[in-house]
C-alpha positions as CSV (number, residue, x, y, z in Angstrom):
1,M,35.7,-21.7,5.8
2,R,36.9,-18.7,5.7
3,T,36.7,-15.2,8.6
4,V,36.4,-12.1,6.4
5,L,36.7,-9.2,9.2
6,S,35.2,-6.0,8.9
7,T,32.9,-2.3,10.0
8,T,30.0,-0.3,8.4
9,F,27.7,1.5,8.8
10,L,24.4,1.2,10.5
11,P,22.1,1.9,8.0
12,S,23.6,-0.8,5.9
13,L,22.7,-3.7,7.7
14,L,19.3,-2.8,8.7
15,A,19.2,-2.1,5.4
16,D,19.4,-6.2,4.3
17,V,17.6,-6.7,7.8
18,K,14.9,-4.9,5.9
19,S,15.2,-6.7,2.6
20,G,15.1,-9.8,4.5
21,R,19.0,-10.5,3.3
22,M,19.6,-11.7,6.6
23,M,18.1,-13.9,9.6
24,P,18.7,-15.2,12.6
25,A,20.5,-19.0,12.6
26,A,17.8,-21.5,13.9
27,M,19.6,-22.6,16.4
28,Q,18.9,-18.3,17.9
29,R,16.5,-18.1,21.1
30,P,13.6,-16.4,21.1
31,Y,13.8,-12.4,21.8
32,Q,14.3,-11.6,25.5
33,W,14.9,-8.4,25.8
34,D,12.9,-6.3,27.9
35,R,12.0,-1.9,28.2
36,S,14.9,-1.6,29.8
37,D,17.5,-3.2,28.1
38,V,16.0,-1.1,24.3
39,E,16.5,1.8,26.1
40,A,19.4,1.0,27.2
41,L,20.9,0.8,22.7
42,C,19.0,3.1,22.6
43,D,20.7,5.9,24.6
44,S,23.9,3.8,24.0
45,I,23.9,4.7,19.7
46,L,22.4,8.5,20.7
47,S,25.7,8.9,22.9
48,G,28.1,7.8,20.6
49,F,28.6,4.8,22.1
50,P,30.0,1.4,20.0
51,V,27.2,-1.0,18.6
52,G,29.3,-3.8,19.5
53,G,30.4,-6.9,17.0
54,M,28.3,-9.4,15.3
55,L,28.2,-12.7,13.8
56,M,27.1,-13.2,11.2
57,W,27.2,-17.0,9.1
58,Q,26.7,-16.7,4.7
59,P,27.0,-21.0,4.7
60,E,28.3,-23.0,1.6
61,D,25.7,-22.0,-1.6
62,K,24.5,-25.7,-1.4
63,A,23.5,-24.3,1.8
64,D,19.3,-24.9,1.8
65,L,18.6,-21.4,4.0
66,S,15.1,-22.0,4.6
67,K,15.6,-25.3,7.0
68,I,18.9,-23.4,8.5
69,A,17.2,-20.1,9.8
70,K,14.0,-18.4,10.6
71,T,11.8,-16.3,8.5
72,R,11.3,-13.0,11.6
73,L,13.4,-10.0,12.5
74,G,11.5,-8.4,14.8
75,P,8.8,-7.8,12.5
76,I,10.1,-8.4,9.6
77,S,9.0,-11.5,8.1
78,L,9.8,-13.5,4.3
79,S,7.7,-14.5,2.0
80,N,5.6,-17.4,1.9
81,D,3.8,-17.3,-0.9
82,G,6.9,-19.8,-2.9
83,E,9.1,-16.0,-3.6
84,K,12.9,-16.5,-4.6
85,W,14.7,-17.1,-1.2
86,K,16.1,-14.2,-0.6
87,T,18.4,-14.2,2.9
88,V,21.7,-14.6,2.2
89,A,23.4,-14.3,6.1
90,L,22.5,-15.7,8.9
91,L,23.4,-13.8,12.4
92,L,24.5,-16.0,15.4
93,D,25.1,-13.7,17.2
94,G,23.3,-10.1,17.6
95,Q,19.9,-11.2,16.7
96,H,18.2,-8.9,19.5
97,R,20.2,-5.8,19.0
98,L,19.2,-5.9,15.4
99,A,15.5,-7.3,16.4
100,T,15.3,-3.9,18.5
101,L,15.8,-2.1,15.5
102,A,13.6,-3.6,13.0
103,W,11.2,-3.4,15.9
104,L,12.3,0.7,15.5
105,M,12.1,0.9,11.8
106,L,8.0,0.1,11.7
107,E,5.5,2.3,11.6
108,G,2.0,1.9,11.6
109,P,0.1,-2.1,13.0
110,A,2.6,-5.2,13.4
111,P,1.4,-7.6,10.9
112,A,0.2,-11.2,13.0
113,L,3.5,-13.1,13.9
114,D,3.6,-15.2,16.7
115,Y,5.7,-13.6,18.4
116,S,7.9,-14.1,22.0
117,P,6.2,-12.7,25.2
118,S,8.9,-9.7,25.8
119,E,8.3,-8.5,22.0
120,H,5.1,-7.9,22.6
121,M,6.4,-4.3,25.1
122,F,6.6,-3.1,20.5
123,L,2.2,-4.2,20.5
124,G,0.7,-2.5,24.0
125,N,-0.2,0.7,26.3
126,Q,2.9,2.3,25.4
127,C,5.8,2.9,22.9
128,L,8.6,4.2,22.3
129,V,9.1,7.1,21.0
130,L,12.1,10.2,21.0
131,D,11.3,12.6,23.4
132,L,11.8,16.5,22.9
133,A,11.3,16.4,27.6
134,S,14.2,13.7,28.0
135,Q,16.5,14.8,25.1
136,S,15.6,10.7,25.2
137,M,14.4,7.7,24.1
138,K,12.2,5.8,26.0
139,F,8.2,4.7,26.2
140,V,5.4,5.6,27.5
141,S,1.5,5.8,26.8
142,H,0.1,6.7,23.4
143,K,-2.1,8.7,25.6
144,V,0.9,10.3,26.9
145,A,3.5,9.9,23.4
146,K,0.5,12.1,21.5
147,K,0.1,15.3,24.0
148,T,4.4,16.0,24.6
149,M,6.6,16.6,22.4
150,C,8.0,13.1,21.7
151,L,8.4,11.7,18.0
152,P,7.7,7.8,17.5
153,A,11.1,5.8,17.3
154,W,11.0,4.6,13.1
155,T,11.6,8.6,12.3
156,V,15.7,8.5,13.7
157,M,15.9,5.7,11.6
158,S,15.7,9.2,8.9
159,S,19.3,7.2,7.6
160,V,18.3,4.2,6.0
161,S,16.3,4.9,2.9
162,T,15.1,8.3,2.7
163,E,11.7,7.5,2.1
164,I,11.4,7.4,6.3
165,Y,13.5,10.7,5.8
166,Q,10.7,12.7,4.3
167,R,7.7,10.7,6.4
168,A,9.7,12.3,9.6
169,M,10.1,15.7,7.5
170,K,6.7,15.1,7.2
171,L,5.3,14.1,10.9
172,L,7.4,17.5,11.7
173,R,5.9,20.2,9.3
174,E,1.9,19.0,10.5
175,M,3.7,19.6,13.9
176,D,5.3,23.0,13.1
177,A,1.8,23.9,11.0
178,Q,-0.6,23.0,14.1
179,E,1.7,26.0,16.0
180,R,2.7,22.9,18.5
181,E,4.9,24.6,21.5
182,G,9.3,23.6,21.1
183,V,8.6,22.3,17.5
184,E,11.8,23.6,16.7
185,E,13.7,21.8,19.3
186,M,12.4,18.6,18.4
187,A,13.9,19.2,14.9
188,D,17.1,20.0,16.4
189,L,16.6,16.3,17.9
190,F,15.6,14.6,15.1
191,G,18.4,16.1,14.0
192,R,21.0,15.6,15.7
193,A,19.8,11.7,16.2
194,S,18.7,10.9,13.5
195,E,22.2,11.9,12.8
196,A,23.5,9.2,15.4
197,F,21.5,6.5,14.2
198,G,23.6,6.9,10.5
199,N,27.4,7.7,11.7
200,A,26.9,4.2,14.4
201,R,29.2,2.0,13.0
202,V,29.1,-1.7,14.0
203,T,31.7,-4.2,13.8
204,L,31.3,-7.5,12.2
205,T,32.4,-10.8,11.5
206,V,31.4,-13.3,9.1
207,I,32.0,-16.5,9.0
208,V,31.8,-17.8,4.8
209,D,31.5,-21.1,3.0
210,A,30.7,-23.3,6.7
211,T,28.9,-25.9,7.5
212,P,26.6,-25.4,9.7
213,E,28.8,-28.6,11.9
214,E,32.0,-25.5,11.9
215,A,29.0,-22.5,12.4
216,K,28.1,-23.9,15.9
217,H,32.3,-24.1,16.7
218,A,32.5,-20.0,16.0
219,F,29.4,-19.7,17.4
220,L,30.1,-21.4,20.7
221,R,33.6,-19.5,20.3
222,I,33.2,-16.7,20.4
223,C,30.4,-15.8,21.6
224,R,30.1,-17.7,24.4
225,T,33.5,-18.3,25.9
226,G,34.1,-16.4,30.1
227,V,31.2,-14.7,31.3
228,P,29.3,-12.0,30.7
229,M,30.0,-9.5,34.3
230,S,26.5,-8.1,35.8
231,E,25.7,-5.0,36.9
232,T,26.8,-6.4,40.4
233,D,30.8,-7.1,38.9
234,F,31.0,-3.6,37.7
235,D,29.9,-1.7,40.4
236,R,32.0,-4.2,42.8
237,A,35.1,-3.4,39.7
238,M,34.4,0.2,40.3
239,A,34.3,0.6,44.0
240,W,37.3,-1.1,44.2
241,A,39.2,1.6,41.5
242,A,37.9,4.5,44.5
243,A,39.6,3.2,46.6
């Protein structure tokens, strides 16, 4: 077993997610984020804040990944029709962030899969948009999204592929053809949001040639050491610093 540390741009990581080359390890819990968590992640990326570190596992060559990996990350699911298993890395930490970004890349209806209760926020009566009025990404009703200057969330992923960029530009041209007020400002916001997502960097820790036992040990040591700081703890710390 060896450990490799590196940094990569978010679009490169998402390309692996989209292709199914990376899936969560079977030990991962179901998706549990809510709308505020999703909006907070988007705000962090738009603000240029670090996306954070992620832990991946590249098992030994003899490992049967079909037995130690999940077959779905958000709406992205590996084919069950006998195609060669494409996954080469298993995600040990960072599942919620990457699953959220996988949902952001989704255009059109989601495939019929066994989603967790929390994931139904992406399937209900609200949708995630890039909103001109608030200069942010947030959940709004489908009715509001159609009547106001909003772009679908997937448009900010234009740096992931030229196809997404072309479809986003086509949508902007269609809005301009309808002479909707604020299109120029929307195009500017789209450009800045796309650039923020394209320039976002991720720190990767990859456990290479590890057995399942070694991977579990690394997960417990790297991801579960200590107690995360709560918002209450943070508020108390800030009050103490201001005293």
